[in-house]
PLY file of the C-alpha trace (Angstrom):
ply
format ascii 1.0
element vertex 104
property float x
property float y
property float z
element edge 103
property int vertex1
property int vertex2
end_header
115.42 127.62 73.96
112.50 129.77 73.73
109.11 130.40 75.73
106.47 129.39 72.98
102.90 129.22 75.19
102.01 130.13 78.52
98.34 130.95 80.14
97.15 130.97 83.57
96.02 127.50 83.57
98.10 124.57 84.03
95.68 122.08 83.12
95.24 124.08 78.89
99.80 124.15 79.26
100.08 120.49 79.79
97.26 119.92 77.20
99.59 122.07 74.44
102.01 119.87 75.72
100.23 117.06 74.83
99.38 118.86 71.34
102.99 119.10 70.54
104.12 116.07 71.39
101.73 114.05 69.60
103.05 115.97 66.71
106.49 115.06 67.77
107.28 118.35 69.18
109.02 117.98 72.52
108.72 120.86 75.11
109.80 121.52 78.74
107.33 122.48 81.25
108.22 125.47 83.22
107.21 127.49 85.92
104.66 124.98 87.52
105.23 125.88 90.83
106.31 129.46 90.45
102.77 130.47 91.80
104.03 130.69 95.57
105.62 133.42 94.79
102.72 136.00 93.19
102.25 138.91 94.48
106.18 139.69 94.78
106.35 139.35 90.78
104.07 140.03 87.81
100.80 138.13 87.81
102.37 136.45 84.46
105.58 135.82 85.44
104.03 133.32 87.47
102.01 131.29 84.97
103.45 128.01 83.87
105.29 128.11 80.44
106.24 125.81 77.65
109.67 126.27 76.12
111.02 124.08 72.77
114.56 124.53 71.17
115.25 126.75 68.75
114.72 124.01 65.77
111.45 123.20 66.51
109.62 126.70 67.09
108.00 127.19 63.31
106.67 123.46 63.83
105.52 124.77 66.71
104.18 127.59 65.79
102.33 126.20 63.14
101.04 123.48 64.91
99.47 126.60 67.39
97.58 128.12 65.11
96.46 125.12 63.63
94.87 124.35 67.21
93.63 128.15 67.73
92.39 127.96 64.20
89.97 124.88 65.26
88.59 125.96 68.55
87.45 129.21 66.99
85.78 127.21 64.44
81.84 127.26 64.28
79.26 125.52 62.53
75.67 125.72 61.32
73.16 123.52 61.84
70.79 122.16 58.75
67.70 122.19 61.14
67.37 125.03 62.86
70.40 127.54 61.85
72.07 128.11 65.00
75.49 128.10 64.98
77.66 125.79 67.30
81.30 125.87 68.58
83.44 123.01 66.63
83.99 121.18 69.65
80.24 120.45 69.67
79.40 116.75 67.89
75.43 118.02 67.76
73.57 121.04 67.99
72.91 122.72 71.26
69.73 123.74 70.11
67.63 121.31 68.59
70.11 118.01 68.99
70.85 117.92 65.18
74.01 115.76 64.76
76.94 118.14 63.25
77.64 117.67 59.43
81.17 116.18 60.31
79.32 113.13 62.33
78.77 109.76 59.96
75.72 108.22 60.62
75.56 104.36 59.44
0 1
1 2
2 3
3 4
4 5
5 6
6 7
7 8
8 9
9 10
10 11
11 12
12 13
13 14
14 15
15 16
16 17
17 18
18 19
19 20
20 21
21 22
22 23
23 24
24 25
25 26
26 27
27 28
28 29
29 30
30 31
31 32
32 33
33 34
34 35
35 36
36 37
37 38
38 39
39 40
40 41
41 42
42 43
43 44
44 45
45 46
46 47
47 48
48 49
49 50
50 51
51 52
52 53
53 54
54 55
55 56
56 57
57 58
58 59
59 60
60 61
61 62
62 63
63 64
64 65
65 66
66 67
67 68
68 69
69 70
70 71
71 72
72 73
73 74
74 75
75 76
76 77
77 78
78 79
79 80
80 81
81 82
82 83
83 84
84 85
85 86
86 87
87 88
88 89
89 90
90 91
91 92
92 93
93 94
94 95
95 96
96 97
97 98
98 99
99 100
100 101
101 102
102 103
């Protein structure tokens, strides 16, 4: 087993676990209740972790790289030239639809 992901936010760890599961990679969630030991241990030692078997490491790492690149990408609004996060379907400045939105 290898630790593939950790974060202080349990919801983020579970989100990544769900993304991996959707792609067919099984991940075990650990340290869910370790927060009670904070203060006695280093803060990162009590964060929730995702662990996977050794055969799935390459696939899981590729999925994490893809996930991170999608969350960091931006698109530029054609109407006002404002940069928007890829998670925005509409420009936050003027309301113009993302180029990926198809309006019939």
